C-alpha positions, 0 to 999 in steps of 0.5 A: 215441528212443522212451523220450525221447518216450513218457514225457517227464516220466519221461525229464526226471526221469531226465536231471535225476537223472543230470545232478546225479550227473554234477556230483557225480561230476566235483566229486569228481574235482576234489576228489581232484586232477583239474586238468581235466575232460571231459564226454563225451556219448557217445551224441550220434549216437543222437538227432537234433538236435531231441531233442538240443537238447531233452533233452541240451543242457539237461543239458550246459548245467547240468553246465558252468555248475555245474562252472565255478561250483564250480571256476572255475579248472579247465578243462572240456572237452565232447565231443558224439561224433557230434553235431557239429551241437551244437558251436557252441551248446556253444561258447557255454556255460561250457566252455573246450574243445570237442572236435571229431570227425573229421566236423567240417570244419576250414575252418569249425571256427574260424568256428563257435567264434570265440574263445570256446573252445579246440578239441581234436581232429580228427586222423584216427587212420587216418593212424597205421596202418602199412598200407604207405602211411603214413610219417613224411612222410605223418604230418608232412604231415597234421599240418601240414595240421591245424595250418594249418586250425585254427591252432596257438593255442587248439588241443589237437592230438588225434585225432578219434576214439580209438586203435583198437589198430592204430596204429603207435607210431612213427607216433604219436611222429611225430605228437606230434613233428610237432605240437610242431615245426610249431606252434613254427614257425607261432607264431614266423612269426606274430610 
């Protein structure tokens, strides 16, 4: 991103200002009654890893640490869309939850985050589109596979990307029910 490099001082000042505004805005959300916050770095896929580490990560670090200092009992989630390379570092900051998108390999997600954070996400929303091949059974199976890979504890079972409007409400209901039923079964079996 040219604008980050060519006027680096100005870019840094702009990002510092935006960081402070995000902190104040999210603080106002808590003061208005929010019980959980999500910091959403929506443009993570637009910059490469070195630029992300230099420009975005310090902002995310400051936002997370300041919000936790102000509101230690309010869970704070972070989602760096399209920049899953940052998830391990984000899991070491003051966030309670790291949201993982569909690009994250489930077999390594827990190794990346350790026991530091809860994970959220990663179910493929295409599994919920009734295209003639998706059924209650396929949704139940893919939901179970997600839980087997990520575990039923310290997981907010959610999509890896948002709903696009083509999903079947019946299959969405099946997904929610399958998560509850399979989680309960797995947790009981582990005791």
